[in-house]
C-alpha positions as CSV (number, residue, x, y, z in Angstrom):
1,M,127.2,127.3,109.8
2,T,127.6,126.8,106.1
3,T,124.3,125.6,103.8
4,K,124.1,123.7,100.7
5,L,120.9,122.9,98.6
6,T,121.5,119.8,96.0
7,E,118.7,118.1,93.8
8,C,117.9,114.6,95.0
9,T,118.7,111.8,92.7
10,L,117.8,108.0,92.7
11,D,121.1,107.3,94.8
12,D,119.6,109.5,97.4
13,L,116.5,107.5,97.9
14,H,116.9,106.1,101.3
15,E,118.4,109.5,103.0
16,L,114.9,110.9,101.3
17,Q,113.0,108.4,103.0
18,T,114.8,108.8,106.5
19,I,114.5,112.8,106.6
20,S,111.0,112.3,105.4
21,I,109.9,110.3,108.1
22,V,111.9,112.0,110.9
23,T,110.7,115.5,109.9
24,F,107.2,114.8,109.4
25,T,106.9,113.0,112.8
26,E,108.8,115.8,114.7
27,T,106.2,118.3,113.3
28,F,103.1,116.1,113.7
29,K,103.5,113.5,116.2
30,D,102.2,115.5,119.3
31,Q,99.0,116.2,117.3
32,N,98.0,112.8,116.1
33,S,97.6,109.3,117.3
34,P,100.6,107.0,116.7
35,E,98.5,104.8,114.8
36,H,97.4,107.6,112.1
37,L,100.8,108.7,112.1
38,K,102.5,105.1,111.2
39,A,99.4,104.6,108.6
40,Y,100.5,107.7,106.8
41,L,104.5,107.4,107.2
42,D,104.0,104.0,105.9
43,E,101.8,105.1,102.8
44,A,103.8,108.4,102.0
45,Y,107.2,107.6,102.7
46,D,107.1,104.0,101.3
47,L,110.5,103.5,99.4
48,D,108.7,102.5,95.9
49,K,106.3,105.3,96.2
50,L,109.4,108.0,96.6
51,K,111.1,106.2,93.9
52,K,108.3,106.7,91.4
53,E,108.0,110.7,92.5
54,L,111.9,110.8,92.1
55,K,111.6,109.7,88.7
56,N,108.7,111.9,87.9
57,P,110.0,114.8,85.7
58,S,107.5,117.0,87.0
59,S,108.5,116.6,90.6
60,R,111.9,117.8,92.0
61,F,113.4,117.3,95.6
62,Y,116.1,119.1,97.2
63,F,118.2,118.4,100.3
64,I,119.1,121.4,102.4
65,Y,122.5,120.5,104.3
66,V,124.2,122.4,107.1
67,D,128.0,121.3,107.8
68,Q,127.5,118.2,105.5
69,Q,124.5,117.1,107.6
70,V,121.0,116.8,105.7
71,A,119.0,119.1,107.8
72,G,115.8,119.5,105.4
73,Y,114.1,119.3,102.3
74,L,111.8,120.7,99.7
75,K,109.5,118.8,97.0
76,L,108.4,121.0,94.2
77,N,105.4,119.7,91.6
78,T,104.5,121.2,88.3
79,D,102.1,119.8,85.7
80,A,100.1,116.6,86.4
81,A,102.4,116.2,89.5
82,Q,100.4,118.8,91.4
83,T,98.3,117.4,94.1
84,E,95.3,119.7,93.1
85,P,94.6,120.9,89.5
86,M,96.1,124.3,89.4
87,G,97.1,124.6,85.7
88,A,100.5,124.6,84.1
89,D,101.1,128.1,85.1
90,S,101.6,127.0,88.6
91,L,104.3,125.4,90.8
92,E,103.4,123.5,93.9
93,V,105.6,123.5,97.1
94,E,104.2,120.0,98.1
95,R,106.8,119.5,101.0
96,I,109.1,121.8,102.8
97,Y,110.5,120.1,106.3
98,V,113.3,121.1,108.5
99,K,114.7,118.7,111.2
100,K,113.7,120.5,114.6
101,A,117.6,120.7,115.6
102,F,118.0,122.8,112.6
103,Q,114.8,125.3,112.8
104,R,115.1,128.9,113.3
105,Y,118.1,129.0,111.4
106,G,116.5,130.2,108.2
107,L,116.6,127.0,106.5
108,G,112.7,127.1,105.7
109,K,113.6,130.9,104.1
110,Q,116.2,129.2,102.0
111,L,114.0,126.2,100.8
112,L,111.0,128.7,99.8
113,N,113.7,131.0,98.0
114,K,114.7,127.8,96.0
115,A,111.0,127.3,94.9
116,F,110.3,130.9,94.0
117,E,113.7,130.6,91.8
118,M,112.5,127.4,90.4
119,A,109.1,129.1,89.3
120,V,110.5,132.2,88.0
121,E,113.0,129.9,85.9
122,Q,110.0,127.7,84.5
123,N,107.9,131.3,83.8
124,K,105.1,130.0,86.4
125,K,102.5,132.7,87.3
126,R,101.6,131.1,90.6
127,I,103.2,129.1,93.4
128,W,101.1,127.7,96.1
129,L,101.3,125.0,98.8
130,G,98.6,123.3,101.3
131,V,99.5,124.0,105.0
132,W,97.6,122.0,107.8
133,E,95.1,124.5,109.6
134,E,96.4,123.9,113.1
135,N,100.0,124.7,111.9
136,A,100.0,128.2,113.0
137,N,103.8,129.0,112.7
138,A,103.9,127.9,109.3
139,I,100.9,129.6,108.1
140,A,102.2,132.7,109.8
141,F,105.5,132.4,108.1
142,Y,103.8,131.7,104.7
143,R,101.4,134.8,104.9
144,K,104.7,136.7,105.9
145,K,106.1,135.8,102.5
146,G,103.1,137.0,100.6
147,F,100.8,133.8,100.0
148,V,97.3,134.3,100.7
149,Q,94.4,131.5,101.5
150,T,92.5,130.8,98.6
151,G,90.5,127.7,99.8
152,T,91.0,124.5,101.3
153,H,91.3,120.5,100.8
154,S,91.2,117.5,102.7
155,F,94.5,115.7,103.9
156,Y,94.1,112.2,105.6
157,M,96.4,111.3,108.4
158,G,95.5,107.5,108.4
159,D,91.7,107.5,108.3
160,D,91.6,110.8,110.1
161,E,90.4,113.8,107.7
162,Q,92.2,116.9,108.4
163,V,92.1,119.9,106.7
164,D,94.9,122.0,104.6
165,L,94.8,125.5,103.9
166,I,95.5,126.1,100.1
167,M,97.8,129.1,99.9
168,V,98.9,130.4,96.8
169,K,101.5,133.7,95.8
170,T,101.2,135.5,92.5
171,L,104.5,136.1,90.9
172,H,105.1,139.1,88.8
């Protein structure tokens, strides 16, 4: 199994939309109503919205490939692109998703390592993310990587308010 990380460009817009919908649906469909899930997917992964995000110099997307197939992706934000005002010395991991078929192969670790690499390269002091309070596996993964919970924020799945834990890791 060979893996490769590449930064997404506007040419990847449709592939980004596809992988976004597939991975989000696989991860959260069992815990949410079809109506709430559809409302979220339609808003979050609208082509115009994704295009705007890809064009934002403070956001970066990366695909992870396994044997030439897109297996997941990473979205990083800095400055005003961050979903919470965490300051110029912070980098946000907004999305880190891997297709179910490729989970348990260390791809999440590779994507998170890319986030650490980008944070260090940009001289950030902190890396942070929001993770759904019901996503026990992800919370355990981030804790193992040195993240600690510092707060919460609301996340909407359609009109269903849910809680994300804000987790932060201070970089040395």
